[in-house]
C-alpha positions in Angstrom: 183.8 119.4 168.2 186.9 117.6 167.0 186.8 114.8 164.3 188.2 112.1 166.6 185.4 112.9 169.0 182.8 112.5 166.3 184.0 109.1 165.4 185.2 107.9 168.8 185.3 104.3 170.0 185.3 103.1 166.4 181.6 102.2 166.4 180.6 105.6 165.1 178.5 106.6 168.2 178.0 110.3 167.5 177.4 112.5 170.6 175.4 115.5 169.6 175.0 118.6 171.7 171.4 119.6 172.2 171.2 123.3 173.1 168.5 124.2 175.6 166.7 127.5 175.3 168.7 129.1 178.2 172.4 128.6 178.1 175.3 126.5 176.7 176.3 125.8 180.3 173.2 123.7 180.7 173.9 121.8 177.5 172.8 118.2 177.7 174.8 115.6 175.7 172.7 112.8 174.2 174.5 109.7 173.1 172.9 108.5 169.9 173.5 105.5 167.6 175.3 106.6 164.5 176.8 103.3 163.4 178.3 102.7 160.1 179.7 100.0 159.1 177.0 103.6 155.7 168.8 94.1 127.4 168.4 90.8 129.2 168.5 87.7 127.0 165.3 85.6 126.8 164.8 83.0 129.6 166.7 79.8 128.9 165.0 76.6 130.0 167.4 73.7 130.1 165.4 71.9 132.9 165.5 72.2 136.7 168.2 69.6 137.3 170.6 71.3 135.0 170.0 74.7 136.7 170.5 73.1 140.1 173.8 71.6 139.0 175.0 74.9 137.6 174.3 76.9 140.8 176.9 75.1 142.8 180.4 76.0 144.0 183.2 73.9 142.5 186.9 74.3 141.7 186.8 77.1 139.1 188.9 77.2 135.9 191.2 79.1 136.0 191.7 78.6 139.8 192.2 82.3 140.5 189.9 85.3 140.5 190.0 89.0 141.2 187.1 90.9 142.8 186.6 94.6 143.2 184.3 95.8 146.0 183.0 99.4 146.0 180.8 100.7 148.8 179.2 104.0 149.7 177.4 104.5 153.0 175.6 107.6 154.3 174.1 108.1 157.7 171.8 110.9 158.8 170.8 111.8 162.4 167.8 114.1 162.8 167.1 115.9 166.1 165.1 119.0 167.1 168.2 121.0 166.3 168.4 119.7 162.7 170.1 117.0 160.7 173.7 115.8 160.8 175.3 113.6 158.1 178.3 111.4 157.9 179.4 109.3 155.0 182.1 106.8 154.0 183.4 105.2 150.8 185.7 102.4 150.1 187.2 100.6 147.1 188.8 97.2 147.9 190.4 94.6 145.6 190.6 90.9 146.6 192.7 88.3 144.8 191.5 84.8 145.2 193.2 81.4 144.7 191.3 78.1 144.9 192.4 74.5 145.5 190.6 71.2 146.2 189.8 70.5 149.9 188.3 67.1 150.3 184.8 67.3 148.8 184.9 71.1 148.9 187.1 73.9 147.8 189.5 76.1 149.7 189.7 79.8 148.8 192.6 82.1 149.9 191.2 85.6 149.9 194.1 88.1 149.7 193.3 91.9 150.1 195.6 93.4 147.5 194.4 97.0 147.2 192.4 99.4 149.4 191.3 103.0 149.4 188.8 104.5 151.8 187.6 107.7 153.3 185.1 109.4 155.7 183.3 112.7 155.5 182.4 113.6 159.1 179.6 115.9 160.0 182.1 118.7 160.5 185.5 119.3 159.0 187.4 118.1 156.0 187.2 114.6 154.5 189.5 112.0 156.2 191.3 109.1 154.5 191.1 105.7 156.2 193.9 103.1 156.1 193.4 99.3 155.7 194.4 98.9 159.3 191.9 101.5 160.4 189.2 99.8 158.3 189.8 96.5 160.2 190.2 94.5 157.0 192.6 91.7 156.3 193.2 88.6 154.2 191.7 85.2 155.2 191.1 81.6 154.0 187.6 80.0 153.7 186.4 76.5 152.9 183.4 76.2 150.5 181.0 73.3 150.0 178.6 73.2 147.1 176.2 75.7 148.7 178.7 78.3 149.9 180.9 79.2 152.9 181.4 76.3 155.2 184.0 77.7 157.6 186.8 80.2 158.1 190.0 78.1 157.8 192.3 80.9 158.6 191.8 84.5 159.7 188.9 85.9 161.6 185.3 86.1 160.4 184.7 89.1 162.6 186.2 92.4 161.6 188.4 94.2 164.1 187.4 97.6 165.5 187.1 99.9 162.6 186.7 103.5 161.6 185.2 102.7 158.2 181.5 103.1 157.6 180.9 99.6 156.0 178.0 97.2 156.7 179.1 94.3 154.4 182.0 92.0 154.5 183.3 90.8 151.1 182.7 87.1 151.7 179.0 87.8 152.0 179.0 89.0 148.4 181.6 86.7 146.8 180.1 83.5 148.3 176.3 83.9 148.7 174.4 80.9 149.7 173.2 78.7 146.8 170.2 76.3 146.7 172.0 73.0 146.9 169.5 71.2 144.8 167.3 71.4 141.8 165.6 74.8 141.1 163.4 76.3 138.5 163.1 80.0 137.6 161.0 81.5 140.3 162.2 79.1 143.1 163.6 80.6 146.3 165.9 79.6 149.1 167.0 81.4 152.3 170.0 82.2 154.4 170.9 84.3 157.5 174.1 86.3 157.4 175.7 88.0 160.4 178.4 90.6 160.1 180.0 93.0 162.6 180.0 96.7 162.0 183.0 98.7 163.3 184.0 95.7 165.5 181.1 96.1 168.0 177.9 96.6 166.1 176.1 93.4 164.9 174.1 93.2 161.6 171.9 90.2 161.0 170.2 89.8 157.6 167.6 87.1 156.7 168.1 86.8 153.0 165.7 85.4 150.4 167.3 84.4 147.0 165.1 83.8 144.0 166.3 82.4 140.7 165.1 84.9 138.0 166.4 83.9 134.6 169.4 83.2 132.4 171.0 86.2 130.7 174.1 86.7 128.5 176.7 89.4 129.5 179.6 90.0 127.2 178.9 86.7 125.5 178.9 84.7 128.7 175.9 82.7 130.1 174.9 83.9 133.6 172.1 83.2 135.9 170.4 86.2 137.6 169.4 85.7 141.2 167.2 88.4 142.9 168.1 89.3 146.5 165.8 90.6 149.2 166.5 90.8 153.0 165.1 91.9 156.3 167.9 93.3 158.5 168.5 94.4 162.1 171.5 96.5 163.2 172.3 96.5 166.9 175.0 98.4 168.8 175.5 98.2 172.6 176.9 101.2 174.5 177.2 101.3 178.2 175.5 98.0 178.4 172.4 99.3 176.6 171.6 97.9 173.2 170.0 100.0 170.5 168.6 98.4 167.3 167.2 99.7 164.1 165.6 97.6 161.3 166.1 97.8 157.6 165.7 96.2 154.2 168.2 95.1 151.5 167.4 94.5 147.9 169.5 93.7 144.8 170.7 90.8 142.8 173.8 88.7 141.8 174.9 87.2 138.5 176.3 83.7 138.5 178.8 82.9 135.8 177.9 79.3 134.7 181.2 78.5 133.1 183.4 79.9 135.9 181.2 78.7 138.7 181.6 82.1 140.5 179.7 85.2 141.2 180.3 87.7 138.4 178.4 90.6 139.9 176.7 91.2 143.3 174.9 94.5 143.9 172.8 95.3 146.9 171.3 98.6 148.2 170.1 98.9 151.8 168.1 101.3 154.0 168.0 101.2 157.8 165.9 103.7 159.9 164.8 104.0 163.5 164.7 106.1 166.6 166.9 106.4 169.6 165.0 105.1 172.6 163.7 107.8 174.9 165.2 110.6 172.8 163.7 112.8 170.1 166.4 111.6 167.6 166.0 109.5 164.5 168.7 107.8 162.4 168.7 106.7 158.8 171.4 104.8 156.9 171.5 104.2 153.2 174.2 102.2 151.4 175.1 100.5 148.1 177.6 97.8 147.6 178.8 96.5 144.3 181.2 93.5 144.0 182.4 92.7 140.5 184.6 89.8 139.1 187.3 91.6 137.2 189.5 88.7 136.2 
């Protein structure tokens, strides 16, 4: 089995050969979904109105930022013949510049550094270029709560060979409450991303304000993240979906008015319809403000 065949069509649909008891000549090929995108300070209580005002996007000072996004995704397919794994990793740097845009803020998100790779089920590790990963720079407009629209560039990733579920805008610009909040208050948002250009991932997030903490002398608000997700890939006109959960948190830098850290782990698992095959995906994504 060649590596290009294993990761064909850039949606990571792995075709496993199930060997019958009699002969290789009667081998039946089963198409199966193998999609990858793969000390706290004491609580500070300044009052709900102040917290609500602090959790809002505005023109940051300075009006530039650098984020590093690190992702590791692992997928396992289990059939009567055994288990087969594939994994991917990526390290991406985005440089952002902000400017006023009416009552909102415009952010130019430039991809300035990228490394990525895949470990297929068989063979040596493979490096992935930025083009093969389907990643590019873009411009977004933010209102007080978060991403309002893509002003330039495409929201949907192009067909990709990189196992990656998350797009960076999801982590850099999570939805904020848009009003007064107390510790323990929650708000919701639904995020849609496209995996490998064809698979669709939809996550219903719940965000909960936890507490205020101090990191390296800077006041930050900690927001817990939980999500129920569904990943769907259509091959040959037939959709296959698996469900999952996502958990984590982000830290909001009060002074900068930006996410300082976003970290989420996810696990998806399910069965291939009408086949004795199960798939499991685990992934962790960490996005950190470095400057």
